[in-house]
ChimeraX commands (.cxc) that place a marker at each C-alpha (Angstrom):
marker #1 position 31.40,-114.40,-67.82 radius 0.5
marker #1 position 29.93,-111.02,-68.80 radius 0.5
marker #1 position 31.02,-107.82,-67.26 radius 0.5
marker #1 position 29.27,-104.37,-67.50 radius 0.5
marker #1 position 30.70,-101.63,-69.65 radius 0.5
marker #1 position 31.53,-99.67,-66.64 radius 0.5
marker #1 position 33.73,-102.58,-65.06 radius 0.5
marker #1 position 35.38,-103.07,-68.47 radius 0.5
marker #1 position 36.39,-99.41,-68.53 radius 0.5
marker #1 position 37.58,-99.52,-64.89 radius 0.5
marker #1 position 39.71,-102.61,-65.75 radius 0.5
marker #1 position 41.14,-100.86,-68.87 radius 0.5
marker #1 position 41.91,-97.65,-66.93 radius 0.5
marker #1 position 43.72,-99.67,-64.16 radius 0.5
marker #1 position 45.92,-101.35,-66.74 radius 0.5
marker #1 position 46.57,-98.07,-68.48 radius 0.5
marker #1 position 47.92,-96.74,-65.13 radius 0.5
marker #1 position 50.14,-99.92,-64.63 radius 0.5
marker #1 position 51.48,-99.57,-68.12 radius 0.5
marker #1 position 52.39,-95.87,-67.54 radius 0.5
marker #1 position 54.13,-96.78,-64.30 radius 0.5
marker #1 position 56.07,-99.54,-65.86 radius 0.5
marker #1 position 57.12,-97.21,-68.69 radius 0.5
marker #1 position 58.36,-94.58,-66.47 radius 0.5
marker #1 position 60.12,-96.60,-63.73 radius 0.5
marker #1 position 63.19,-97.52,-65.79 radius 0.5
marker #1 position 63.80,-93.76,-66.43 radius 0.5
marker #1 position 64.19,-93.13,-62.75 radius 0.5
marker #1 position 66.73,-95.97,-62.19 radius 0.5
marker #1 position 70.39,-95.04,-61.88 radius 0.5
marker #1 position 72.91,-96.37,-64.42 radius 0.5
marker #1 position 74.38,-98.64,-61.81 radius 0.5
marker #1 position 71.01,-100.23,-61.06 radius 0.5
marker #1 position 70.24,-100.78,-64.72 radius 0.5
marker #1 position 73.66,-102.39,-65.07 radius 0.5
marker #1 position 72.83,-104.68,-62.07 radius 0.5
marker #1 position 69.48,-105.63,-63.72 radius 0.5
marker #1 position 71.21,-106.36,-67.08 radius 0.5
marker #1 position 73.77,-108.58,-65.17 radius 0.5
marker #1 position 70.94,-110.51,-63.70 radius 0.5
marker #1 position 69.29,-111.02,-67.06 radius 0.5
marker #1 position 72.54,-112.26,-68.61 radius 0.5
marker #1 position 72.88,-114.74,-65.66 radius 0.5
marker #1 position 69.37,-115.95,-66.31 radius 0.5
marker #1 position 70.10,-116.46,-69.99 radius 0.5
marker #1 position 73.11,-118.59,-69.02 radius 0.5
marker #1 position 71.29,-120.49,-66.22 radius 0.5
marker #1 position 68.37,-121.38,-68.41 radius 0.5
marker #1 position 70.50,-122.47,-71.37 radius 0.5
marker #1 position 69.51,-119.65,-73.59 radius 0.5
marker #1 position 72.99,-118.63,-74.58 radius 0.5
marker #1 position 73.25,-121.59,-77.06 radius 0.5
marker #1 position 69.82,-120.95,-78.53 radius 0.5
marker #1 position 70.65,-117.23,-79.04 radius 0.5
marker #1 position 73.96,-117.96,-80.61 radius 0.5
marker #1 position 72.48,-120.50,-83.05 radius 0.5
marker #1 position 70.14,-117.75,-84.30 radius 0.5
marker #1 position 72.62,-115.01,-84.35 radius 0.5
marker #1 position 73.66,-115.50,-87.93 radius 0.5
marker #1 position 70.21,-115.49,-89.21 radius 0.5
marker #1 position 69.48,-112.19,-87.41 radius 0.5
marker #1 position 72.63,-110.65,-88.68 radius 0.5
marker #1 position 71.73,-111.55,-92.19 radius 0.5
marker #1 position 68.22,-110.03,-91.73 radius 0.5
marker #1 position 69.73,-106.77,-90.40 radius 0.5
marker #1 position 72.11,-106.70,-93.38 radius 0.5
marker #1 position 69.20,-107.20,-95.83 radius 0.5
marker #1 position 67.14,-104.45,-94.17 radius 0.5
marker #1 position 70.09,-102.11,-94.27 radius 0.5
marker #1 position 70.47,-102.68,-97.99 radius 0.5
marker #1 position 66.74,-102.21,-98.62 radius 0.5
marker #1 position 66.62,-98.93,-96.69 radius 0.5
marker #1 position 70.07,-97.68,-97.83 radius 0.5
marker #1 position 71.25,-97.20,-94.38 radius 0.5
marker link #1:1,2 radius 0.2
marker link #1:2,3 radius 0.2
marker link #1:3,4 radius 0.2
marker link #1:4,5 radius 0.2
marker link #1:5,6 radius 0.2
marker link #1:6,7 radius 0.2
marker link #1:7,8 radius 0.2
marker link #1:8,9 radius 0.2
marker link #1:9,10 radius 0.2
marker link #1:10,11 radius 0.2
marker link #1:11,12 radius 0.2
marker link #1:12,13 radius 0.2
marker link #1:13,14 radius 0.2
marker link #1:14,15 radius 0.2
marker link #1:15,16 radius 0.2
marker link #1:16,17 radius 0.2
marker link #1:17,18 radius 0.2
marker link #1:18,19 radius 0.2
marker link #1:19,20 radius 0.2
marker link #1:20,21 radius 0.2
marker link #1:21,22 radius 0.2
marker link #1:22,23 radius 0.2
marker link #1:23,24 radius 0.2
marker link #1:24,25 radius 0.2
marker link #1:25,26 radius 0.2
marker link #1:26,27 radius 0.2
marker link #1:27,28 radius 0.2
marker link #1:28,29 radius 0.2
marker link #1:29,30 radius 0.2
marker link #1:30,31 radius 0.2
marker link #1:31,32 radius 0.2
marker link #1:32,33 radius 0.2
marker link #1:33,34 radius 0.2
marker link #1:34,35 radius 0.2
marker link #1:35,36 radius 0.2
marker link #1:36,37 radius 0.2
marker link #1:37,38 radius 0.2
marker link #1:38,39 radius 0.2
marker link #1:39,40 radius 0.2
marker link #1:40,41 radius 0.2
marker link #1:41,42 radius 0.2
marker link #1:42,43 radius 0.2
marker link #1:43,44 radius 0.2
marker link #1:44,45 radius 0.2
marker link #1:45,46 radius 0.2
marker link #1:46,47 radius 0.2
marker link #1:47,48 radius 0.2
marker link #1:48,49 radius 0.2
marker link #1:49,50 radius 0.2
marker link #1:50,51 radius 0.2
marker link #1:51,52 radius 0.2
marker link #1:52,53 radius 0.2
marker link #1:53,54 radius 0.2
marker link #1:54,55 radius 0.2
marker link #1:55,56 radius 0.2
marker link #1:56,57 radius 0.2
marker link #1:57,58 radius 0.2
marker link #1:58,59 radius 0.2
marker link #1:59,60 radius 0.2
marker link #1:60,61 radius 0.2
marker link #1:61,62 radius 0.2
marker link #1:62,63 radius 0.2
marker link #1:63,64 radius 0.2
marker link #1:64,65 radius 0.2
marker link #1:65,66 radius 0.2
marker link #1:66,67 radius 0.2
marker link #1:67,68 radius 0.2
marker link #1:68,69 radius 0.2
marker link #1:69,70 radius 0.2
marker link #1:70,71 radius 0.2
marker link #1:71,72 radius 0.2
marker link #1:72,73 radius 0.2
marker link #1:73,74 radius 0.2
view
């Protein structure tokens, strides 16, 4: 399906606006609301069985961070 250049630019501009709003919204939230959202995300991780997967990858991630810190003398 082909669209005109004008329609493509309109589409691009609409998504730019959406992205700006999504970037600004978290800045408006109270710390309590942010904590509540984090709690929900952590529950989802448990409910979906992601905790075990994340734990299994934790050591590899820690090793990569140590390597990066050594490389950049942090």
